[in-house]
C-alpha positions as CSV (number, residue, x, y, z in Angstrom):
1,X,-104.8,118.0,-3.0
2,X,-106.4,118.7,-6.4
3,X,-105.8,116.0,-9.3
4,X,-106.0,116.0,-12.8
5,X,-109.4,114.2,-13.5
6,X,-109.0,110.7,-15.3
7,X,-109.9,110.8,-19.1
8,X,-109.6,107.5,-21.4
9,X,-109.4,109.7,-24.2
10,X,-106.4,112.0,-22.8
11,X,-104.6,109.0,-21.6
12,X,-104.6,107.4,-24.9
13,X,-104.0,110.6,-26.8
14,X,-100.7,111.0,-24.5
15,X,-99.7,107.3,-24.3
16,X,-96.6,107.8,-26.6
17,X,-95.4,110.1,-24.4
18,X,-96.6,108.8,-21.2
19,X,-93.9,106.4,-20.6
20,X,-90.7,109.1,-21.5
21,X,-92.5,111.4,-18.8
22,X,-92.6,108.8,-16.1
23,X,-89.4,107.5,-17.1
24,X,-87.8,111.1,-16.6
25,X,-89.9,111.5,-13.1
26,X,-88.6,108.2,-12.0
27,X,-85.0,110.1,-12.5
28,X,-86.0,112.8,-10.8
29,X,-87.2,111.0,-7.8
30,X,-84.3,108.7,-7.8
31,X,-82.1,111.9,-7.4
32,X,-84.1,113.4,-4.5
33,X,-84.8,110.1,-2.8
34,X,-81.4,109.2,-3.1
35,X,-80.6,112.6,-1.7
36,X,-82.9,112.0,1.2
37,X,-81.7,108.6,1.7
38,X,-78.0,109.6,2.1
39,X,-79.0,112.2,4.6
40,X,-81.0,109.9,6.7
41,X,-78.4,107.1,6.6
42,X,-75.6,109.9,7.7
43,X,-77.8,111.0,10.5
44,X,-78.3,107.5,11.8
45,X,-74.6,106.8,11.4
46,X,-74.0,109.7,13.7
47,X,-77.1,108.7,16.1
48,X,-75.2,105.3,16.4
49,X,-72.0,106.7,17.4
50,X,-73.4,109.2,19.9
51,X,-75.3,106.0,21.3
52,X,-71.9,104.1,22.0
53,X,-70.3,107.2,23.3
54,X,-73.2,107.2,25.8
55,X,-72.4,104.1,26.9
56,X,-68.9,104.7,27.7
57,X,-70.1,108.2,29.1
58,X,-72.3,106.5,31.7
59,X,-70.0,103.6,32.7
60,X,-69.2,103.4,36.3
61,X,-70.7,106.8,37.1
62,X,-74.0,107.3,38.9
63,X,-74.1,111.3,38.0
64,X,-73.4,110.5,34.2
65,X,-76.0,107.7,34.3
66,X,-79.0,110.0,35.8
67,X,-78.2,112.9,33.6
68,X,-78.7,110.1,30.6
69,X,-82.1,109.1,32.3
70,X,-83.3,112.4,31.8
71,X,-81.9,112.8,28.3
72,X,-83.8,109.7,27.6
73,X,-86.9,111.1,29.0
74,X,-86.8,114.2,27.1
75,X,-85.9,112.2,23.7
76,X,-89.2,110.1,24.6
77,X,-91.2,113.2,24.8
78,X,-89.8,114.6,21.4
79,X,-90.9,111.4,19.9
80,X,-94.1,111.2,21.1
81,X,-94.8,114.4,20.0
82,X,-93.8,113.7,16.7
83,X,-96.0,110.4,16.6
84,X,-98.8,112.5,17.8
85,X,-98.3,115.1,15.0
86,X,-97.9,112.2,12.1
87,X,-99.0,108.6,13.3
88,X,-98.2,107.1,9.9
89,X,-94.2,107.4,11.0
90,X,-94.6,104.7,13.5
91,X,-92.9,101.4,12.7
92,X,-90.7,100.5,9.6
93,X,-93.1,102.5,7.2
94,X,-93.0,99.8,4.6
95,X,-96.8,98.5,5.7
96,X,-97.8,102.4,4.9
97,X,-96.2,102.5,1.5
98,X,-98.1,99.3,1.1
99,X,-101.4,100.9,2.2
100,X,-100.9,103.8,0.1
101,X,-100.4,101.6,-3.0
102,X,-103.9,100.4,-2.5
103,X,-105.6,103.5,-1.6
104,X,-106.2,102.6,2.3
105,X,-104.4,105.7,3.6
106,X,-103.5,109.3,2.5
107,X,-99.7,110.2,4.1
108,X,-99.2,113.8,4.1
109,X,-95.4,113.3,2.4
110,X,-93.8,116.4,3.9
111,X,-94.9,115.7,7.2
112,X,-93.9,112.1,6.8
113,X,-90.5,113.1,5.8
114,X,-89.7,115.7,8.5
115,X,-91.0,113.8,11.3
116,X,-89.6,110.3,10.4
117,X,-86.4,111.4,10.0
118,X,-86.2,113.6,13.2
119,X,-87.8,110.9,15.3
120,X,-85.9,107.9,13.8
121,X,-82.5,109.6,14.4
122,X,-83.7,110.4,17.9
123,X,-84.6,106.6,18.1
124,X,-81.0,105.4,17.2
125,X,-79.5,108.0,19.6
126,X,-81.5,106.1,22.3
127,X,-80.0,102.9,21.4
128,X,-83.2,101.0,20.1
129,X,-82.7,98.0,18.1
130,X,-84.2,99.3,14.7
131,X,-83.3,99.7,11.1
132,X,-82.7,102.5,8.8
133,X,-83.8,100.4,5.6
134,X,-87.6,100.4,6.2
135,X,-87.9,104.1,6.7
136,X,-85.6,104.8,3.6
137,X,-88.4,103.0,1.6
138,X,-91.1,105.4,3.2
139,X,-88.8,108.3,2.8
140,X,-88.3,107.5,-1.0
141,X,-92.0,106.8,-1.6
142,X,-92.6,110.2,0.1
143,X,-90.4,111.9,-2.1
144,X,-92.2,110.5,-5.2
145,X,-95.6,111.3,-3.8
146,X,-94.4,114.8,-3.0
147,X,-93.1,115.1,-6.9
148,X,-96.5,113.9,-7.9
149,X,-98.3,115.9,-5.8
150,X,-96.3,119.0,-7.1
151,X,-97.2,118.5,-10.8
152,X,-100.5,117.3,-9.8
153,X,-100.0,114.2,-11.5
154,X,-102.9,111.4,-11.7
155,X,-103.0,108.6,-9.2
156,X,-101.6,106.2,-11.7
157,X,-98.5,108.2,-12.5
158,X,-98.5,108.6,-8.4
159,X,-98.0,105.0,-7.8
160,X,-95.3,104.7,-10.2
161,X,-93.5,107.3,-8.6
162,X,-93.9,105.6,-5.1
163,X,-92.5,102.6,-6.4
164,X,-89.6,104.7,-7.8
165,X,-89.1,106.4,-4.5
166,X,-89.1,103.1,-2.5
167,X,-86.4,101.5,-4.8
168,X,-84.2,104.2,-4.7
169,X,-84.5,104.5,-0.7
170,X,-83.6,101.0,-0.4
171,X,-80.6,101.2,-2.9
172,X,-79.3,104.2,-1.1
173,X,-79.7,102.3,2.2
174,X,-77.9,99.2,1.0
175,X,-75.7,100.4,-1.7
176,X,-77.5,97.6,-3.6
177,X,-79.6,98.6,-6.5
178,X,-81.0,95.5,-8.0
179,X,-82.3,94.4,-4.5
180,X,-84.1,97.8,-4.4
181,X,-85.7,97.2,-7.9
182,X,-86.9,94.0,-6.9
183,X,-88.4,94.7,-3.4
184,X,-90.1,97.5,-4.7
185,X,-91.6,95.8,-7.3
186,X,-92.0,92.3,-5.8
187,X,-93.2,93.7,-2.3
188,X,-94.8,96.9,-3.0
189,X,-96.0,97.4,-6.5
190,X,-96.7,93.8,-7.0
191,X,-96.4,94.2,-10.6
192,X,-93.4,93.5,-13.3
193,X,-94.5,95.4,-16.1
194,X,-91.9,96.8,-18.8
195,X,-92.6,100.4,-17.7
196,X,-92.5,100.1,-13.9
197,X,-89.3,97.7,-14.5
198,X,-87.4,100.1,-16.6
199,X,-88.8,103.2,-14.5
200,X,-87.7,101.7,-11.2
201,X,-84.6,100.6,-12.2
202,X,-83.6,104.4,-13.5
203,X,-84.7,105.5,-10.1
204,X,-82.8,102.7,-7.8
205,X,-79.3,103.3,-10.0
206,X,-79.6,106.9,-9.6
207,X,-80.0,106.9,-5.8
208,X,-77.5,104.0,-5.6
209,X,-75.0,106.6,-7.6
210,X,-75.4,109.2,-5.1
211,X,-75.2,106.7,-2.4
212,X,-71.7,105.4,-3.3
213,X,-70.3,108.9,-4.3
214,X,-70.9,109.6,-0.4
215,X,-70.3,106.3,1.2
216,X,-68.0,104.4,-1.0
217,X,-68.6,101.2,-3.4
218,X,-68.7,98.7,-0.7
219,X,-72.3,97.3,0.2
220,X,-73.5,98.7,3.8
221,X,-73.5,94.7,5.1
222,X,-70.3,93.0,3.4
223,X,-69.1,89.6,4.1
224,X,-65.6,88.5,2.2
225,X,-66.2,85.1,1.1
226,X,-63.0,82.7,0.1
227,X,-64.8,80.3,-2.2
228,X,-68.4,78.8,-2.9
229,X,-69.8,75.9,-0.9
230,X,-69.1,72.6,-2.7
231,X,-71.8,70.5,-4.0
232,X,-71.0,67.8,-1.4
233,X,-71.8,70.1,1.2
234,X,-75.3,71.1,0.3
235,X,-77.0,68.9,3.0
236,X,-75.9,71.4,5.5
237,X,-77.7,73.9,3.4
238,X,-80.8,72.1,3.5
239,X,-80.9,71.7,7.2
240,X,-79.9,75.2,7.6
241,X,-82.9,76.4,5.3
242,X,-85.3,74.2,7.3
243,X,-84.0,76.0,10.5
244,X,-84.4,79.6,9.3
245,X,-87.8,78.7,7.7
246,X,-88.9,77.6,11.3
247,X,-87.2,80.5,13.2
248,X,-88.7,82.7,10.7
249,X,-92.0,81.8,12.1
250,X,-91.2,81.9,15.1
251,X,-90.0,85.7,14.5
252,X,-93.4,86.7,12.7
253,X,-95.4,85.3,15.5
254,X,-93.4,86.5,18.3
255,X,-93.8,90.1,16.5
256,X,-97.3,89.9,16.2
257,X,-97.7,88.8,19.9
258,X,-95.6,92.0,21.2
259,X,-97.8,94.3,19.2
260,X,-100.4,92.8,21.0
261,X,-99.0,92.9,24.5
262,X,-98.2,96.6,24.0
263,X,-102.0,97.1,22.9
264,X,-102.6,95.7,26.5
265,X,-100.7,98.6,27.9
266,X,-103.7,101.2,28.9
267,X,-102.0,103.5,31.2
268,X,-99.8,104.9,28.2
269,X,-101.5,106.4,24.9
270,X,-100.0,104.7,21.7
271,X,-97.6,107.5,21.0
272,X,-96.3,107.5,24.7
273,X,-95.0,103.8,24.8
274,X,-92.2,104.7,23.3
275,X,-90.7,105.4,26.7
276,X,-90.6,101.7,27.7
277,X,-88.0,100.7,25.0
278,X,-86.0,103.6,25.8
279,X,-86.1,102.8,29.5
280,X,-85.0,99.6,28.6
281,X,-82.3,100.7,26.3
282,X,-80.4,102.3,29.3
283,X,-80.5,98.6,31.3
284,X,-78.9,97.2,28.1
285,X,-76.2,100.6,27.6
286,X,-74.8,99.3,31.0
287,X,-74.9,95.5,31.1
288,X,-75.0,94.0,27.2
289,X,-74.3,97.3,24.8
290,X,-73.6,95.1,21.9
291,X,-77.6,94.5,21.0
292,X,-77.9,98.5,20.6
293,X,-79.1,100.2,17.5
294,X,-79.3,98.7,14.2
295,X,-76.8,95.7,14.4
296,X,-73.5,97.3,12.8
297,X,-71.6,96.9,16.0
298,X,-72.4,93.0,15.6
299,X,-71.5,92.9,12.1
300,X,-68.2,94.1,13.1
301,X,-67.9,91.4,15.8
302,X,-68.6,88.6,13.3
303,X,-66.2,90.1,11.0
304,X,-63.3,89.8,14.0
305,X,-63.8,85.9,14.1
306,X,-62.9,83.7,17.3
307,X,-66.4,83.0,18.5
308,X,-67.8,80.9,21.2
309,X,-71.1,79.1,20.6
310,X,-72.4,80.3,24.1
311,X,-71.9,83.8,23.4
312,X,-73.2,84.0,20.0
313,X,-76.4,82.3,21.1
314,X,-76.7,84.6,24.1
315,X,-76.4,87.7,21.9
316,X,-78.6,86.4,19.2
317,X,-81.4,85.7,22.1
318,X,-80.7,89.5,23.4
319,X,-80.8,91.0,20.1
320,X,-83.9,89.1,19.4
321,X,-85.6,90.0,22.2
322,X,-84.7,93.8,22.2
323,X,-85.6,94.1,18.8
324,X,-89.1,92.8,19.8
325,X,-89.3,95.5,22.6
326,X,-87.9,98.1,20.5
327,X,-90.4,97.9,17.6
328,X,-93.5,96.6,19.1
329,X,-93.9,99.9,20.9
330,X,-94.5,101.7,17.7
331,X,-91.2,103.6,17.3
332,X,-90.3,105.3,14.2
333,X,-87.8,102.4,12.8
334,X,-87.5,99.2,10.9
335,X,-86.9,95.5,11.3
336,X,-85.3,94.9,7.7
337,X,-81.7,95.3,9.1
338,X,-82.2,93.7,12.5
339,X,-83.6,90.7,11.1
340,X,-80.8,90.2,9.0
341,X,-78.2,90.7,11.6
342,X,-80.4,88.0,13.6
343,X,-80.0,85.9,10.5
344,X,-76.1,86.4,10.4
345,X,-76.1,85.6,14.4
346,X,-78.1,82.0,13.3
347,X,-75.7,81.4,10.4
348,X,-72.7,81.9,12.7
349,X,-73.9,79.9,15.1
350,X,-74.6,76.8,12.5
351,X,-71.2,77.4,11.2
352,X,-69.4,76.9,14.7
353,X,-71.2,73.5,14.9
354,X,-70.5,72.2,11.3
355,X,-67.0,73.5,11.3
356,X,-66.4,72.0,14.8
357,X,-68.4,68.7,14.9
358,X,-69.3,67.6,11.0
359,X,-65.8,68.2,9.1
360,X,-66.9,71.2,7.1
361,X,-63.6,73.3,6.4
362,X,-63.3,76.4,8.1
363,X,-62.7,78.4,4.9
364,X,-66.5,78.1,4.5
365,X,-67.4,79.6,7.4
366,X,-68.8,82.7,6.0
367,X,-70.6,81.2,3.7
368,X,-73.2,79.9,6.1
369,X,-73.5,83.6,7.6
370,X,-74.5,85.0,4.4
371,X,-76.9,82.3,3.3
372,X,-78.7,82.4,6.8
373,X,-79.0,85.8,6.1
374,X,-81.3,85.4,2.6
375,X,-82.9,82.6,4.1
376,X,-84.3,83.9,7.2
377,X,-85.4,87.0,5.1
378,X,-87.3,84.9,2.7
379,X,-89.1,83.0,5.5
380,X,-90.1,86.3,7.3
381,X,-90.6,88.6,4.2
382,X,-91.8,86.1,1.9
383,X,-89.9,87.9,-0.8
384,X,-87.2,85.6,-1.9
385,X,-86.1,86.8,-5.1
386,X,-85.1,90.3,-3.4
387,X,-83.5,88.2,-0.6
388,X,-81.2,86.4,-2.7
389,X,-80.3,89.1,-5.1
390,X,-79.7,91.6,-2.0
391,X,-77.2,89.2,-0.5
392,X,-75.8,88.2,-3.7
393,X,-75.1,91.9,-4.1
394,X,-73.7,92.1,-0.8
395,X,-71.0,89.4,-1.7
396,X,-70.0,91.4,-4.7
397,X,-70.3,88.4,-6.8
398,X,-73.2,85.8,-8.2
399,X,-70.6,83.0,-7.7
400,X,-72.8,82.5,-4.4
401,X,-76.3,82.9,-6.2
402,X,-76.8,79.0,-5.9
403,X,-76.4,78.2,-2.0
404,X,-78.1,81.6,-1.4
405,X,-80.9,80.7,-3.6
406,X,-81.1,76.8,-2.1
407,X,-81.3,78.5,1.3
408,X,-84.0,81.0,0.6
409,X,-86.1,78.8,-1.2
410,X,-86.3,76.1,1.6
411,X,-87.0,78.8,4.2
412,X,-89.6,80.3,2.0
413,X,-91.4,76.6,1.5
414,X,-90.8,75.8,5.3
415,X,-92.7,79.3,5.8
416,X,-95.6,78.4,3.5
417,X,-96.3,75.0,5.0
418,X,-96.3,76.3,8.5
419,X,-99.2,78.9,7.1
420,X,-97.3,81.8,8.8
421,X,-98.1,85.0,6.9
422,X,-95.6,87.6,5.8
423,X,-94.7,89.8,8.3
424,X,-95.2,93.0,6.5
425,X,-98.6,91.4,5.4
426,X,-99.5,91.2,8.9
427,X,-98.2,94.6,9.8
428,X,-100.6,96.0,7.1
429,X,-103.7,94.1,7.9
430,X,-103.2,95.3,11.5
431,X,-102.6,98.7,10.5
432,X,-105.9,99.0,8.3
433,X,-107.9,96.9,10.9
434,X,-106.8,99.2,14.1
435,X,-107.0,102.5,12.4
436,X,-109.1,105.0,11.2
437,X,-107.6,106.2,7.9
438,X,-108.1,108.8,5.4
439,X,-109.1,106.6,2.3
440,X,-108.2,108.5,-0.9
441,X,-110.0,107.2,-3.4
442,X,-110.9,108.1,-7.3
443,X,-113.3,106.6,-9.7
444,X,-111.0,104.9,-12.2
445,X,-107.8,103.0,-11.9
446,X,-105.2,101.5,-14.5
447,X,-104.0,97.7,-14.2
448,X,-101.2,96.3,-16.1
449,X,-101.3,92.8,-17.0
450,X,-99.2,90.5,-19.4
451,X,-100.4,87.4,-21.2
452,X,-98.3,84.4,-19.9
453,X,-98.0,80.9,-21.2
454,X,-100.5,78.4,-20.1
455,X,-103.0,81.2,-19.3
456,X,-106.7,80.6,-20.1
457,X,-106.8,83.8,-22.2
458,X,-103.7,82.8,-24.4
459,X,-104.8,82.7,-28.2
460,X,-108.6,83.9,-27.2
461,X,-110.4,87.0,-28.9
462,X,-111.1,89.4,-26.2
463,X,-115.1,89.0,-26.9
464,X,-114.7,85.5,-25.6
465,X,-112.9,86.2,-22.3
466,X,-116.0,87.2,-20.0
467,X,-114.2,90.3,-18.7
468,X,-115.9,91.5,-15.7
469,X,-118.4,94.6,-16.9
470,X,-116.2,97.0,-14.8
471,X,-113.3,96.4,-17.2
472,X,-112.1,98.0,-20.1
473,X,-108.8,97.3,-22.2
474,X,-107.6,100.1,-23.4
475,X,-104.6,99.5,-24.9
476,X,-102.6,96.4,-26.0
477,X,-98.6,96.5,-26.4
478,X,-97.2,93.6,-28.5
479,X,-93.6,94.2,-28.8
480,X,-92.9,97.6,-30.1
481,X,-96.3,98.0,-31.4
482,X,-99.4,99.5,-29.7
483,X,-102.6,98.0,-30.8
484,X,-106.0,99.4,-30.1
485,X,-108.4,96.5,-29.0
486,X,-111.2,95.2,-30.5
487,X,-113.5,92.3,-29.4
488,X,-112.0,90.3,-32.4
489,X,-108.3,91.0,-31.2
490,X,-107.0,87.7,-30.5
491,X,-104.4,88.1,-27.5
492,X,-100.8,86.6,-28.3
493,X,-98.2,85.3,-25.7
494,X,-96.6,88.4,-24.0
495,X,-99.0,90.9,-25.0
496,X,-99.1,93.7,-22.4
497,X,-102.8,94.9,-21.5
498,X,-103.7,98.2,-20.1
499,X,-106.9,97.9,-18.3
500,X,-109.4,100.3,-16.6
501,X,-111.2,99.3,-13.6
502,X,-113.7,101.1,-11.3
503,X,-112.0,101.2,-7.7
504,X,-115.3,100.1,-6.0
505,X,-114.7,96.5,-6.5
506,X,-110.9,96.6,-7.4
507,X,-109.9,93.7,-5.3
508,X,-112.2,91.3,-6.5
509,X,-111.9,92.6,-10.2
510,X,-108.1,92.2,-9.9
511,X,-108.7,88.3,-8.6
512,X,-110.5,87.8,-11.5
513,X,-107.8,89.1,-13.9
514,X,-105.3,87.6,-12.3
515,X,-107.0,83.9,-13.0
516,X,-107.6,85.0,-16.7
517,X,-103.8,86.2,-17.3
518,X,-101.5,84.0,-15.2
519,X,-100.8,80.6,-15.0
520,X,-102.7,78.7,-12.2
521,X,-101.0,75.6,-10.9
């Protein structure tokens, strides 16, 4: 793909209108990514209905079972061909977007969109325990890349649009625009610059608007709560936070272990390992269909009430095992929603115990389900702010913010203390290590940093910073004023710096810059 060559002079001369252009493009990406996300969500919804239709179709009928096994083999063949056609559609897609952001891979956006939508839908028709949220993020990001490609935008602009698309994709998948913004910035863009925040917010809100016009105003994962958990019951929250923190580490470890087990299967090519979970799904369709697909059926079960602890624990175990089998094969589909479903089951089991044996009022039953989802998410993904806001949005009120935050941060701290790497980082490192990827590099890249309170550069002139020679500060934004930097320019609290770096030593340079501009604790 031909791109405009980067020029400092052109960037500075167009800086006054660059923000407005990116903002407009973010809006366009929000529309397109929202549409793609809605279409994908509809396809998977129909696919899930088809899977449960098959459950009834093959029940107590050997002929129908044989027909379905043939259909499963055909589904596996099609998905394997799509994986061969475009290998970057495997898994959730979030590690691929992260790799794209750090220039480790160069995806063909049109191939990813087409193949991911078809293969993801077929995976759900086959009953696999996979989510739509990760793929929606990748699809949205590829929409952003497609727009950047169509208009031949420079790499900096493309990354903004990738982030915008990712936010809009998640927003459309969950009907949770703030969570879309925070996940895109916290996990993908890894930068909270004013331009990134505003642009991504516009894209996410646009995607959410389109989604709500189709699916209504209710979040896709909604639990009605009667009241806020009293402060006197927060001891139970602390215990639950520790539990989900430990279980999150177990989830991450077993997920990576399952991937290694699949690597040891040498009689099948990587794109053919899809047959394993598809054939296992036939067994679950016959004997335990509740664990099929992403987990919306389980959410419906939890809404009904009248639980037995042994039943919930068995459902948790079976869903966990089948999710590992499904995801480990490299099938196109995510872990985002299934891990929230696992969190809800953990919370349900815990709520049964504390309401039955510890005197906690029954009216707070759903509260434990909700906070357990956020805590497990924070432990596994290590993006606690996103988890807190996502679950709060699903409750439809910020009244649950404090208990959700308490459980999330405890789960986050426990996972950190156990020195477990975040799941998407592990998957990203594995992908980079195992693959021979086309790396797209340009000579220069733009980075953004803000001067934080307590940082070592605060109130110092630029010439005394000792920045690496590969770095050039090309502009400083101070409030609404834009300053041309000079050696004697003193950096103030809140100054937003635009810095040009060489890509060759970018990661080392970023570490140095991070120490300059942030407070090290």
